[in-house]
C-alpha positions in Angstrom: 16.1 2.9 -0.1 19.8 3.2 1.0 20.3 4.2 4.6 22.1 7.5 3.8 19.3 8.6 1.4 16.7 7.7 4.1 18.5 9.9 6.6 18.6 12.8 4.1 14.9 12.4 3.3 13.4 12.0 6.7 13.8 15.6 7.9 12.0 16.9 4.8 9.2 14.3 5.3 8.7 15.5 8.9 8.8 19.1 8.0 6.3 18.7 5.1 4.1 16.4 7.3 4.1 18.8 10.2 3.1 21.8 8.0 0.4 19.7 6.3 -0.9 18.6 9.7 -1.0 22.2 10.9 -2.9 23.4 7.8 -5.4 20.5 7.9 -6.0 21.0 11.6 -6.8 24.7 11.1 -9.0 24.0 8.1 -11.0 21.2 9.8 -11.1 22.6 13.3 -9.2 19.7 14.8 -8.0 20.5 18.4 -4.2 20.5 18.9 -4.4 17.8 21.5 -5.7 15.5 18.8 -3.9 16.8 15.7 -0.4 16.7 17.3 -0.4 13.0 18.4 -2.1 11.9 15.2 0.4 13.7 13.0 3.3 12.4 15.1 2.0 8.8 14.8 1.6 9.1 11.0 5.1 10.5 10.7 6.6 7.7 12.8 4.8 5.1 10.7 5.8 6.7 7.4 9.4 6.8 8.6 9.3 3.1 9.4 7.7 2.4 6.1 10.3 4.3 4.1 13.0 2.4 6.1 11.4 -1.0 5.4 14.6 -2.4 3.9 16.5 -1.5 7.1 13.7 -2.7 9.4 13.7 -6.0 7.4 17.2 -6.7 8.6 16.2 -6.8 12.3 14.9 -9.8 14.3 11.2 -10.6 13.8 10.3 -9.7 17.4 11.9 -6.3 16.9 9.9 -5.8 13.7 6.7 -6.8 15.6 7.6 -4.3 18.4 7.9 -1.6 15.8 4.2 -2.1 14.9 3.3 -0.8 18.3 5.2 2.5 18.1 2.6 4.5 16.2 -0.2 2.9 18.2 1.2 4.2 21.5 2.0 7.6 20.0 -1.7 7.9 18.8 -3.7 6.1 21.5 -2.3 7.3 24.7 -2.5 11.1 24.2 -5.9 10.9 22.5 -7.3 8.6 25.2 -8.1 5.9 22.7 -5.9 3.2 24.3 -7.4 -0.3 24.8 -5.7 -3.3 26.2 -7.8 -5.5 23.8 -6.7 -3.5 20.8 -3.1 -3.6 22.0 -3.3 -7.4 22.4 -4.9 -7.9 19.0 -2.3 -5.6 17.3 0.5 -7.5 19.0 -0.8 -10.9 18.0 -1.3 -9.8 14.4 2.2 -8.2 14.3 3.9 -11.4 15.7 2.0 -13.5 13.1 3.1 -11.3 10.3 6.7 -11.2 11.4 7.2 -14.9 12.3 4.8 -16.4 9.7 7.3 -16.9 6.9 10.1 -18.0 9.3 7.9 -20.8 10.5 6.5 -21.8 7.2 8.3 -23.6 4.4 8.7 -21.7 1.1 6.1 -24.1 -0.5 3.5 -22.4 1.8 4.3 -18.8 1.0 1.0 -18.4 -0.8 -0.8 -19.4 2.5 1.0 -16.6 4.2 -0.1 -14.2 1.4 -3.7 -15.4 1.9 -3.5 -14.7 5.7 -2.0 -11.2 5.1 -4.7 -10.4 2.5 -7.5 -11.8 4.6 -6.5 -9.6 7.5 -6.3 -6.5 5.3 -9.7 -7.1 3.7 -11.3 -7.8 7.1 -10.4 -4.2 8.1 -9.6 -4.7 11.8 -7.7 -1.5 12.0 -10.9 0.6 12.2 -11.5 -0.4 15.8 -7.8 -0.9 16.7 -7.3 2.7 15.8 -10.7 4.3 16.6 -11.6 7.8 15.5 -10.2 10.4 18.0 -13.1 12.7 16.9 -16.1 12.2 14.6 -15.0 11.9 11.0 -11.3 11.7 11.6 -10.2 8.3 10.4 -6.8 7.1 11.4 -7.0 3.4 10.4 -4.5 4.1 7.6 -1.9 3.8 10.4 -2.7 0.1 10.7 -2.9 -0.4 7.0 0.5 1.1 6.4 2.0 -0.9 9.2 0.5 -4.1 7.8 1.9 -3.5 4.4 5.5 -2.8 5.7 5.4 -5.8 8.0 4.4 -8.1 5.0 7.1 -6.6 2.7 9.7 -6.7 5.5 8.9 -10.4 6.2 9.6 -11.4 2.6 12.7 -9.2 2.3 14.0 -10.8 5.6 13.0 -14.4 5.3 12.8 -15.0 1.5 15.9 -13.1 0.2 16.1 -15.5 -2.7 13.0 -13.8 -4.2 14.3 -11.2 -6.6 11.4 -8.8 -6.6 13.4 -5.7 -7.6 11.8 -3.9 -4.7 12.5 -0.2 -4.5 10.8 3.2 -4.0 12.5 4.9 -6.9 12.0 3.5 -10.4 15.0 3.7 -12.7 14.8 5.3 -16.2 14.1 1.9 -17.7 11.3 1.3 -15.2 9.7 4.6 -16.1 9.9 3.9 -19.8 8.5 0.4 -19.6 5.9 1.3 -17.0 4.6 4.1 -19.2 4.7 1.8 -22.3 2.5 -0.8 -20.7 0.2 1.9 -19.3 -0.4 3.0 -22.9 -0.9 -0.6 -24.0 -3.5 -1.0 -21.3 -5.6 2.0 -22.2 -7.4 0.5 -25.2 -8.4 -2.9 -23.8 -8.7 -1.7 -20.1 -10.3 1.7 -20.3 -12.2 0.6 -23.5 -13.7 -2.3 -21.6 -14.7 0.0 -18.7 -16.4 2.4 -21.2 -18.2 -0.4 -23.1 -19.4 -1.9 -19.8 -20.7 1.6 -18.8 -18.6 1.3 -15.7 -17.1 4.7 -16.2 -17.6 7.8 -18.4 -15.4 10.7 -19.3 -15.5 13.6 -17.0 -13.0 15.8 -15.2 -13.0 15.3 -11.5 -13.2 18.4 -9.3 -9.6 19.5 -8.6 -8.3 17.0 -11.2 -5.2 19.1 -11.7 -3.9 18.2 -8.2 -5.9 15.0 -7.5 -4.2 13.3 -10.5 -0.6 13.9 -9.3 -1.4 13.3 -5.7 -3.1 10.0 -6.5 -0.1 9.0 -8.7 2.3 9.7 -5.8 0.2 7.9 -3.2 -0.1 4.8 -5.4 3.4 4.9 -6.6 4.8 4.7 -3.1 2.0 2.8 -1.2 -1.0 1.3 -3.0 0.6 0.1 -6.2 4.0 -0.7 -4.6 2.4 -3.0 -2.1 0.1 -4.7 -4.5 2.8 -5.2 -7.2 5.2 -6.5 -4.5 2.8 -9.2 -3.4 1.1 -10.1 -6.7 3.8 -9.7 -9.2 7.0 -10.0 -7.1 5.8 -13.0 -4.9 2.8 -14.6 -6.5 3.4 -14.4 -10.3 6.7 -16.4 -10.2 4.8 -19.2 -8.5 1.5 -19.2 -10.3 2.2 -17.6 -13.6 0.9 -14.5 -15.4 -2.7 -15.6 -16.2 -3.6 -17.0 -12.8 -2.0 -14.1 -10.9 -3.9 -11.6 -13.1 -7.2 -13.3 -12.4 -6.6 -13.5 -8.7 -5.6 -9.8 -8.8 -8.9 -9.1 -10.4 -11.0 -11.2 -8.0 -9.6 -9.5 -4.9 -11.2 -6.3 -6.2 -14.7 -7.9 -6.1 -15.8 -5.9 -3.0 -14.5 -2.6 -4.5 -17.2 0.1 -3.6 -19.9 -2.6 -3.7 -20.2 -6.3 -3.6 -20.0 -8.1 -6.0 -18.4 -5.6 -8.4 -17.8 -7.8 -11.5 -17.1 -4.9 -13.8 -14.3 -3.7 -11.6 -13.0 -7.3 -11.5 -12.8 -7.4 -15.3 -10.9 -4.1 -15.6 -8.6 -5.0 -12.7 -7.8 -8.4 -14.3 -6.8 -6.6 -17.5 -4.6 -4.2 -15.5 -3.0 -7.1 -13.7 -2.2 -8.7 -17.0 -0.4 -5.6 -18.3 1.4 -5.1 -15.0 2.5 -8.7 -15.2 3.9 -8.1 -18.6 5.8 -5.1 -17.4 7.2 -7.2 -14.6 8.3 -10.0 -17.0 9.9 -7.4 -19.3 12.0 -5.8 -16.5 12.3 -8.5 -13.9 11.4 -5.9 -11.2 8.2 -4.6 -9.6 9.2 -1.0 -10.1 8.0 -0.9 -13.8 4.5 -2.3 -13.0 4.3 0.1 -10.1 4.5 2.9 -12.6 1.9 1.3 -14.9 -0.5 0.7 -11.9 -0.1 4.2 -10.5 -0.6 5.9 -13.9 -3.8 3.9 -14.5 -5.3 4.8 -11.1 -4.3 8.5 -11.4 -5.8 8.8 -14.9 -8.9 7.0 -13.7 -9.6 9.3 -10.8 -8.7 12.5 -12.6 -10.5 12.0 -16.0 -13.2 9.4 -15.5 -16.2 9.1 -13.2 
């Protein structure tokens, strides 16, 4: 995202985020001394995430230091600060920011394995402990981990032409929607035949569908398509990447979830085709986000 567009967007992000935090705090009875620092921490992390291209241009130690900003904003006011958590977070951030610089390009996949293993191990639950019962804030660490990984590749592997971007072009929207439609018969058909899902409107589908689409377009799908299609597929090919993409979903909701692996593998294949067609991850991001949004709104 260009720097001038980021500067224009951030005030709106902070305004909307502050209003949303105020409403959620009132609805859920969250004390102000907890709601305020949590909201500020999230808005700081979101701002850094949206500026990942600019952050990628700084030195690795500075990128690693940026990983601590939201932690201090959250942990100190809510009295959840821990020296062990800080040390762990610092070590992980340094590994994420210096890993690619220390490894040769031939070992890029090893770096991906490390990043994925940390993410799946879910260490951010205790690094960012709940400030009150039921209020999870580990998404702060997950978002931080995603942006550090993307930033590392943008900074240290500029030769990788992933086509990274938050805003799909007109061509990306068209191709992404086309491969979404092509996925529906084999992908959703398989899910129905396996009795993994059934038709049924989710409660609040009219807002959950669009909200899910936006969340995955800019976070979930964007990160997965960057690492799988943008980094892995050029090295391993379409078939192998699709199968690996499916296998990482093995613990989804339960372990082992082979039905979900099969559907995710099919999705990975069509996302891979969208990437091959356009040469950029923005089209498969659209495909991926549409599938998840439709899944959560119209199937159960």
